[in-house]
Backbone bond lengths (Angstrom), bond angles and torsions (degrees), N, CA, C in turn:
res aa  C-N    CA-C-N  psi(-1)  N-CA   C-N-CA  omega(-1)  CA-C   N-CA-C  phi
1 X - - - 1.461 - - 1.526 111.41 -
2 X 1.324 117.21 -36.39 1.467 120.08 -179.65 1.520 110.73 -61.42
3 X 1.344 117.50 -35.31 1.458 121.15 177.69 1.510 112.37 -61.17
4 X 1.326 117.74 -43.17 1.466 121.47 178.63 1.517 110.82 -64.14
5 X 1.333 116.76 -40.31 1.464 120.43 -179.64 1.530 110.03 -63.23
6 X 1.333 116.60 -43.15 1.458 121.43 178.89 1.522 110.46 -64.24
7 X 1.343 117.04 -43.98 1.463 120.36 178.45 1.518 111.41 -59.99
8 X 1.316 117.22 -42.79 1.457 121.44 179.83 1.523 110.36 -65.02
9 X 1.308 117.86 -43.92 1.474 121.20 177.95 1.526 110.17 -58.91
10 X 1.329 116.29 -44.80 1.465 119.78 -179.32 1.520 111.28 -65.53
11 X 1.317 117.76 -38.90 1.472 121.01 176.84 1.515 110.37 -63.64
12 X 1.330 116.80 -42.59 1.473 120.71 178.40 1.517 109.50 -61.38
13 X 1.315 117.58 -46.28 1.464 120.99 179.75 1.533 110.71 -59.62
14 X 1.315 116.42 -45.98 1.457 121.56 -178.02 1.530 111.27 -62.93
15 X 1.306 116.53 -49.25 1.467 120.79 -178.37 1.525 110.90 -66.55
16 X 1.319 116.92 -41.41 1.465 119.69 178.87 1.525 110.58 -61.09
17 X 1.336 117.56 -44.40 1.465 120.01 178.55 1.526 111.38 -62.10
18 X 1.319 116.65 -40.56 1.471 119.92 177.30 1.525 110.21 -59.42
19 X 1.327 116.50 -47.48 1.466 120.17 179.83 1.524 111.80 -66.07
20 X 1.328 117.48 -41.39 1.466 120.72 178.34 1.527 110.32 -60.20
21 X 1.330 116.36 -38.62 1.468 120.23 -179.89 1.526 111.03 -73.40
22 X 1.329 117.18 -37.70 1.473 121.52 -179.10 1.528 111.96 -72.66
23 X 1.321 116.09 -50.03 1.464 121.48 -170.91 1.525 113.65 -103.29
24 X 1.318 116.56 -16.96 1.455 120.77 -172.46 1.513 109.45 97.82
25 X 1.304 115.49 144.98 1.464 121.73 -177.21 1.523 111.14 -60.67
26 X 1.329 115.92 -49.00 1.462 120.19 -176.27 1.526 113.40 -66.43
27 X 1.323 117.19 -26.38 1.463 120.85 -176.35 1.527 112.91 -93.17
28 X 1.319 117.34 -0.63 1.462 120.70 -179.41 1.517 109.63 -102.96
29 X 1.318 115.44 131.05 1.467 120.10 179.10 1.531 109.80 -103.65
30 X 1.311 114.85 160.28 1.463 119.17 175.04 1.528 110.60 -63.65
31 X 1.324 116.91 -30.67 1.467 120.16 176.44 1.525 110.77 -60.62
32 X 1.339 116.51 -41.63 1.466 119.98 178.77 1.529 111.49 -65.61
33 X 1.316 116.26 -37.44 1.463 120.21 176.94 1.527 109.12 -62.83
34 X 1.326 116.81 -47.24 1.466 121.12 179.89 1.535 110.73 -61.19
35 X 1.333 116.84 -42.49 1.466 119.84 179.97 1.519 111.72 -63.66
36 X 1.326 117.21 -43.14 1.469 120.34 179.65 1.527 110.48 -62.51
37 X 1.336 116.28 -35.60 1.468 121.34 179.72 1.530 112.30 -81.31
38 X 1.327 115.32 -12.80 1.465 121.82 -175.65 1.523 111.55 60.39
39 X 1.354 113.97 45.75 1.462 121.04 174.01 1.528 107.52 -128.24
40 X 1.309 116.20 167.34 1.464 119.70 179.05 1.526 110.02 -82.21
41 X 1.330 115.82 159.88 1.472 118.99 175.77 1.516 112.00 -61.02
42 X 1.346 119.45 -41.56 1.467 118.04 176.92 1.540 112.72 -59.63
43 X 1.329 116.57 -35.69 1.466 119.45 177.47 1.533 110.09 -65.03
44 X 1.331 116.46 -39.52 1.458 120.62 176.84 1.527 110.25 -65.99
45 X 1.341 116.40 -44.02 1.474 120.68 -179.48 1.524 112.63 -63.61
46 X 1.329 116.42 -25.25 1.462 119.81 176.34 1.532 110.39 -59.74
47 X 1.334 115.92 -34.68 1.464 121.34 -177.46 1.532 112.53 -95.44
48 X 1.333 116.69 -39.59 1.463 121.22 -177.21 1.528 109.22 -143.56
49 X 1.320 116.36 130.24 1.464 120.73 -179.78 1.529 112.30 -82.83
50 X 1.341 116.78 -30.18 1.466 120.18 -174.48 1.531 110.52 -142.26
51 X 1.319 114.80 166.16 1.469 120.25 173.78 1.523 109.78 -62.50
52 X 1.327 115.80 -36.35 1.460 120.39 179.54 1.530 110.67 -61.30
53 X 1.339 116.39 -38.41 1.469 120.39 177.81 1.531 110.95 -63.94
54 X 1.328 116.51 -40.10 1.468 119.98 178.45 1.525 109.43 -63.99
55 X 1.321 116.63 -49.91 1.461 120.60 -178.76 1.526 111.10 -60.30
56 X 1.323 117.07 -45.39 1.468 120.65 -179.84 1.532 110.93 -60.71
57 X 1.322 117.38 -39.89 1.466 119.93 -179.02 1.524 111.56 -67.57
58 X 1.327 116.77 -37.46 1.464 120.41 178.47 1.526 110.16 -68.28
59 X 1.317 116.72 -44.71 1.465 120.70 179.51 1.524 110.37 -65.07
60 X 1.333 116.97 -39.29 1.464 119.91 177.26 1.526 110.88 -58.91
61 X 1.317 116.00 -43.77 1.467 120.07 179.59 1.528 110.81 -63.95
62 X 1.325 116.62 -43.20 1.460 121.24 177.48 1.523 110.52 -60.95
63 X 1.309 116.03 -49.11 1.470 120.61 -176.96 1.518 111.71 -66.69
64 X 1.317 117.46 -35.51 1.464 119.74 175.56 1.529 110.20 -61.77
65 X 1.341 116.66 -41.86 1.465 118.99 179.75 1.529 110.89 -69.68
66 X 1.327 117.58 -35.19 1.469 120.55 175.38 1.525 109.59 -64.68
67 X 1.338 117.18 -45.87 1.469 121.09 179.46 1.531 111.14 -58.51
68 X 1.338 116.20 -42.32 1.461 120.22 178.55 1.526 110.53 -63.91
69 X 1.327 116.63 -43.25 1.462 120.77 178.98 1.525 110.94 -62.77
70 X 1.314 117.37 -45.71 1.467 121.60 -179.56 1.534 110.15 -62.77
71 X 1.326 117.50 -44.41 1.467 120.66 179.40 1.528 110.38 -61.44
72 X 1.326 116.75 -44.20 1.466 120.42 178.46 1.527 110.21 -63.07
73 X 1.329 116.72 -45.66 1.468 121.06 -177.27 1.523 112.12 -61.49
74 X 1.322 116.90 -36.75 1.472 120.63 -179.79 1.521 112.28 -66.46
75 X 1.327 116.93 -21.91 1.462 121.29 179.14 1.526 112.76 -85.25
76 X 1.333 116.95 -9.98 1.461 120.84 -176.00 1.523 110.87 -84.81
77 X 1.336 116.83 152.83 1.463 119.57 176.13 1.533 110.21 -67.10
78 X 1.309 116.50 154.03 1.468 121.88 -179.50 1.527 109.47 -81.81
79 X 1.337 116.05 73.87 1.463 121.31 179.65 1.516 110.09 -124.57
80 X 1.323 115.36 162.28 1.462 120.46 176.93 1.532 110.26 -60.90
81 X 1.324 116.85 -40.01 1.470 120.77 179.70 1.530 110.87 -62.11
82 X 1.323 117.30 -40.80 1.469 120.73 178.60 1.523 110.51 -65.50
83 X 1.324 117.09 -43.85 1.471 120.19 179.43 1.524 110.72 -62.62
84 X 1.321 117.25 -39.09 1.460 120.51 177.48 1.528 111.35 -64.99
85 X 1.337 116.65 -39.44 1.466 120.22 178.17 1.527 110.80 -66.79
86 X 1.312 117.17 -38.20 1.469 120.39 176.51 1.528 109.55 -60.30
87 X 1.324 116.78 -45.34 1.470 120.61 178.61 1.525 111.12 -62.75
88 X 1.334 117.70 -40.78 1.471 120.26 177.75 1.525 110.82 -62.09
89 X 1.331 115.74 -39.80 1.472 118.67 179.61 1.529 111.35 -68.31
90 X 1.323 117.18 -38.89 1.466 119.95 176.22 1.524 109.08 -61.25
91 X 1.319 116.67 -45.73 1.464 121.20 179.00 1.528 111.16 -60.77
92 X 1.329 116.07 -42.13 1.464 119.94 179.42 1.516 112.32 -64.19
93 X 1.327 117.05 -41.79 1.467 120.30 178.14 1.532 111.00 -66.93
94 X 1.305 116.06 -35.37 1.456 119.94 177.10 1.521 110.07 -62.83
95 X 1.316 116.25 -45.15 1.462 120.90 178.45 1.520 111.21 -64.37
96 X 1.324 115.58 -41.41 1.463 121.36 -172.11 1.523 113.21 -76.12
97 X 1.347 117.60 -45.27 1.465 117.10 -170.87 1.520 115.27 -146.44
98 X 1.316 119.11 -19.42 1.460 119.51 -172.31 1.520 113.87 -83.70
99 X 1.325 118.76 -30.67 1.462 121.73 -171.99 1.531 113.59 -51.70
100 X 1.342 119.61 -47.86 1.468 117.89 -179.17 1.534 113.09 -60.23
101 X 1.329 116.93 -37.03 1.462 119.12 -179.98 1.526 111.09 -70.69
102 X 1.318 117.76 -38.87 1.457 119.67 177.57 1.531 110.74 -65.18
103 X 1.328 116.40 -39.54 1.466 119.89 176.72 1.528 109.89 -62.25
104 X 1.329 116.15 -45.24 1.462 120.32 177.34 1.523 110.52 -58.47
105 X 1.341 116.86 -47.09 1.466 121.42 -176.81 1.526 111.74 -62.32
106 X 1.331 117.51 -34.88 1.460 120.70 177.93 1.520 110.94 -66.16
107 X 1.310 116.37 -43.31 1.465 121.21 -176.78 1.526 111.71 -76.09
108 X 1.315 117.34 -28.67 1.467 122.60 -173.14 1.529 111.93 -119.97
109 X 1.318 116.71 47.57 1.465 120.59 -175.62 1.527 112.44 -59.00
110 X 1.306 117.79 -40.35 1.461 120.99 -179.96 1.514 112.42 -61.31
111 X 1.327 116.30 -40.87 1.464 121.23 178.94 1.522 109.89 -63.83
112 X 1.317 116.01 -42.95 1.468 119.79 -177.43 1.531 111.99 -68.28
113 X 1.317 117.51 -35.10 1.466 120.40 -178.87 1.518 112.01 -65.19
114 X 1.328 117.29 -38.43 1.451 120.40 -175.82 1.510 114.45 -95.41
115 X 1.323 117.88 14.46 1.445 121.85 -172.42 1.537 109.72 -120.22
116 X 1.331 118.26 137.66 1.478 119.51 176.90 1.530 112.69 -55.99
117 X 1.324 116.65 -33.90 1.468 119.58 177.81 1.528 110.26 -63.40
118 X 1.312 116.44 -38.18 1.462 120.70 177.48 1.510 112.12 -64.72
119 X 1.330 116.33 -38.36 1.465 120.09 177.73 1.528 110.67 -66.56
120 X 1.329 116.72 -39.19 1.471 119.59 178.22 1.528 109.91 -65.38
121 X 1.329 116.89 -40.72 1.456 120.87 178.93 1.534 110.30 -63.13
122 X 1.309 116.36 -42.18 1.467 120.90 179.34 1.531 110.52 -61.18
123 X 1.321 117.01 -44.99 1.466 120.77 178.83 1.526 111.47 -61.83
124 X 1.316 115.64 -43.36 1.469 119.93 178.28 1.513 111.68 -61.80
125 X 1.327 116.17 -42.85 1.459 120.70 179.45 1.526 110.87 -62.94
126 X 1.317 117.50 -41.53 1.465 120.21 178.71 1.526 110.77 -62.00
127 X 1.327 116.43 -40.33 1.466 120.21 176.53 1.517 111.50 -62.58
128 X 1.329 115.96 -41.31 1.454 119.95 -179.87 1.533 110.63 -68.29
129 X 1.309 117.42 -37.88 1.461 120.41 -179.80 1.523 112.09 -63.22
130 X 1.309 116.14 -33.20 1.461 118.95 -176.72 1.527 113.31 -85.17
131 X 1.320 118.20 -10.13 1.462 121.25 -172.62 1.531 112.68 -66.42
132 X 1.308 118.84 -26.26 1.459 121.26 179.92 1.526 113.10 -89.18
133 X 1.312 116.60 -10.36 1.461 120.02 -179.03 1.522 110.79 -73.10
134 X 1.306 114.97 133.08 1.456 121.09 178.08 1.526 107.72 -91.13
135 X 1.342 117.22 124.80 1.462 118.88 179.35 1.534 111.02 -55.34
136 X 1.319 116.00 134.82 1.452 121.26 179.20 1.514 114.62 82.28
137 X 1.338 117.37 -2.16 1.462 120.08 178.85 1.523 109.67 -70.23
138 X 1.309 115.25 160.26 1.462 119.80 178.90 1.515 110.30 -63.85
139 X 1.308 115.27 161.18 1.468 120.63 177.93 1.528 110.02 -58.68
140 X 1.322 117.60 -38.01 1.467 121.32 179.56 1.530 110.06 -62.19
141 X 1.331 117.72 -46.61 1.470 121.30 -179.96 1.529 111.25 -64.28
142 X 1.332 117.80 -39.31 1.460 120.74 178.06 1.527 110.38 -65.38
143 X 1.330 116.03 -39.90 1.468 120.40 178.75 1.525 109.91 -65.55
144 X 1.334 117.17 -42.53 1.466 120.84 178.49 1.529 110.76 -61.62
145 X 1.319 117.25 -39.10 1.465 120.59 179.42 1.527 110.73 -62.26
146 X 1.311 116.50 -42.82 1.468 119.87 178.84 1.533 110.83 -68.90
147 X 1.331 116.61 -39.88 1.464 120.07 177.09 1.523 111.82 -62.15
148 X 1.323 116.77 -33.43 1.462 120.35 178.97 1.532 110.58 -60.59
149 X 1.321 116.63 -43.43 1.467 120.20 178.26 1.531 109.52 -63.75
150 X 1.331 116.29 -44.50 1.464 119.33 178.22 1.524 112.06 -62.96
151 X 1.322 117.15 -36.00 1.467 119.85 178.56 1.524 110.62 -59.75
152 X 1.325 116.29 -43.91 1.468 119.98 179.14 1.528 110.07 -63.28
153 X 1.317 116.67 -44.62 1.467 120.66 -178.68 1.532 110.70 -66.49
154 X 1.325 116.92 -46.63 1.466 120.56 -177.68 1.523 112.40 -66.74
155 X 1.318 116.89 -22.97 1.461 119.96 176.09 1.515 112.81 -63.50
156 X 1.305 116.89 -15.05 1.466 120.20 179.77 1.525 112.33 -95.91
157 X 1.339 116.85 3.99 1.461 121.02 -177.86 1.534 108.58 -106.21
158 X 1.334 117.42 96.81 1.464 119.98 -171.46 1.528 115.02 -63.46
159 X 1.316 118.66 -34.13 1.458 118.86 -174.04 1.522 112.81 -73.95
160 X 1.329 118.85 -11.71 1.461 121.39 178.52 1.519 112.71 -79.95
161 X 1.317 115.83 -21.50 1.454 119.90 -175.69 1.521 109.26 -126.61
162 X 1.312 115.76 113.08 1.461 119.78 177.14 1.517 108.08 -85.87
163 X 1.304 115.06 73.61 1.451 121.93 -178.79 1.518 107.87 -124.11
164 X 1.303 115.60 146.23 1.455 120.18 -179.89 1.529 109.63 -84.72
165 X 1.334 114.90 68.02 1.456 121.71 -179.63 1.519 109.24 -130.35
166 X 1.327 115.97 142.33 1.457 117.07 173.48 1.527 108.11 -79.65
167 X 1.315 115.48 176.06 1.467 121.30 -174.55 1.533 112.55 -57.45
168 X 1.315 117.25 -44.45 1.469 121.38 -178.01 1.530 110.94 -66.80
169 X 1.329 116.78 -41.86 1.468 119.93 178.98 1.527 111.13 -64.57
170 X 1.323 116.22 -41.40 1.463 120.73 179.35 1.538 110.26 -63.28
171 X 1.328 116.70 -40.62 1.467 120.86 178.14 1.531 110.59 -64.31
172 X 1.323 116.79 -39.73 1.468 120.69 178.46 1.527 111.27 -64.44
173 X 1.332 116.45 -43.16 1.467 120.85 178.69 1.531 109.77 -63.55
174 X 1.317 116.47 -44.13 1.467 120.33 179.80 1.526 110.69 -60.87
175 X 1.323 117.29 -41.89 1.462 121.12 179.20 1.533 110.47 -65.30
176 X 1.314 117.09 -39.25 1.464 120.19 178.33 1.532 111.19 -63.70
177 X 1.335 116.55 -44.12 1.470 120.61 178.04 1.525 109.97 -63.27
178 X 1.318 116.70 -44.26 1.465 120.86 -179.81 1.526 110.97 -60.91
179 X 1.315 116.07 -41.94 1.462 120.68 179.57 1.531 110.55 -62.14
180 X 1.314 117.16 -39.31 1.482 120.34 176.64 1.518 111.21 -63.93
181 X 1.324 116.94 -35.65 1.466 119.79 -179.58 1.519 112.94 -65.57
182 X 1.340 117.00 -36.51 1.470 118.65 179.94 1.514 111.54 -84.36
183 X 1.321 116.25 -14.19 1.445 123.27 169.71 1.506 118.09 50.81
184 X 1.312 112.61 -168.33 1.461 121.41 179.80 1.519 109.81 -86.64
185 X 1.310 115.10 167.43 1.470 120.32 177.15 1.514 111.22 -70.34
């Protein structure tokens, strides 16, 4: 039974983020989320009482995965191979679970700025941005390390690049550019 509850929560989170990105957070009601899922409002309320609860749960999941990635990355040796693996893992998490939240955050920047979940996401992102920086490296190298993370993230934003590439190709190109930014030892 716990598996079904988790699946339903994840479906609610996914559908809510899609609607928040399509219609805007403020213009989306829990009723619309329930209708899109083809469940009743009481069934939705069993899992989440408010839109804020849905958003907080999604951000918590994102931040937990960022925290895990940062902790793992800090244990790795300071090598080009390690930095490349960190970038691959960021790209993989973006493909797997982060993309809908980043899309939501782009469309709903005002909501994220004034929300505790947005502050937690910002803190997590700052931690992730610094994970590729080598202590004592030049300002240029530290900037390149942060740009590498942004390159991977921005590769998932189709409207920024008028290129005839599908989503997977764009992600591959972004990862290649990011890898060049962190360079060799």
